[in-house]
N, C-alpha and C positions, 0 to 999 in steps of 0.2 A: 561591503554589504555590512548594513545596520546592524545592529546589535538584534532589534526585533527578528529580523531579519534570519540572522544565526540562530535563533533562538526557534523561530516557525520550523526551521529548515533541521534541525536537530532533534526537537521533538518527532516530525515526521519519520527521520531516520530508525530513533528508537522504536516507533509504535513498529513499522514496517520490517525491521530486524527480527522484534519480537516476534511479529506474528509470521512471518516466513520460517524464523526458526523453530515456530510451534508447528508448521505444517510439515516441514522436513522432518519432523521427528513422530510426525502423526498423534500429537498431542491429545490424550482422550476427552477433554471436554470441546475442544473444535468439532467432535465427530459427528454427536447427533444434529447441529446446524448444517453442517455437508447435507447428511442423508437429507433433513426436511428440503434445502434446496436440489436434491437431486444428483448432487454433482458427485461421482465416485470415487471411494477414499485414495485411489491410485492417481488422480490431480493432486493429490495434498503434495506431494513431490516435485512433481510436473505437468502443469505450471503453475501451480496457485504458489507453494513455499519457494520454488528457484526464483519466481519472477517479482515476489514481494523481496526478497532478498538481493536480487540485485538493481531492483530499485533504491533498497537502502544504502547500497554498498555506491550506487552511483552519484546519490544527493550526499554521501559521506566524503568521498573524493573529491567533488566539486567542490564543498567547504575547506578539506585540509591543502588544497590547489587552489584555492581563491579563483575560480572557473565558473561565474554565471552560468556557463553556456550549457558544460557539463550538469549543474543541476536543474537547467530547461529542462537538457534531454532526458534526466534518469525521472524528474516529475512530471513530461508529458508520460512517460509509460506508464507510470502509476497512475494517472488519470485514465487512462486507457482502459487499464484493468481492473479499476475501481468500478467503471462506468460498466464493462462486460459481468463483473461481479453483480451488480445493483440488477443490471438485465435479468440474470443467472436467475436470483431471489425474485422479483417479481413473476418472473413467468412461471416459478413452482406456488408464487402465491404463498411463498415465505417471510412473512411480515414479522420473525423473533427478532432477540435482540443482534445476533447475527447481522441483518439488515440494516440496523442502525446504525453499528458498529462501521460497517462498509461506507454509509452515507459519513459519518467520521472520519474513517481513512480517506474517501474522495476529499471532503473539505481540506484536509490538514494537505492533500497532494497538489490542490487547486493554490492554496495557500502558499506554499512551497513553490510552485510555477510562477505566481503571480511576484513573488520576491525577487526572484531571481530574474523575471521581465524587466523589475525596474532597478536591477543593480548597477 
């Protein structure tokens, strides 16, 4: 993998690890956005926190063992997750900062997917 690919995937790992752990811990600053999107607080543990953290672990494992196909699988999972997250925000008419953060996370997951497919 190129240095750029490693950086893209590593940044995606960091973002999703932080966000996933924040969700698992029900970090207070994210709760108002979840309410606005109509997401029950109980979903922060599963599926939200669990899937983001699993995606980060999958990306990291792929980097560490230098297996682009593992990065591809984890990135596909994150892309699907964030497409669903954006759908939830759009359905609720929620275009707050969390919506645009999800757009950024989706972009990073897509970038990780692209670099894994070209590795």
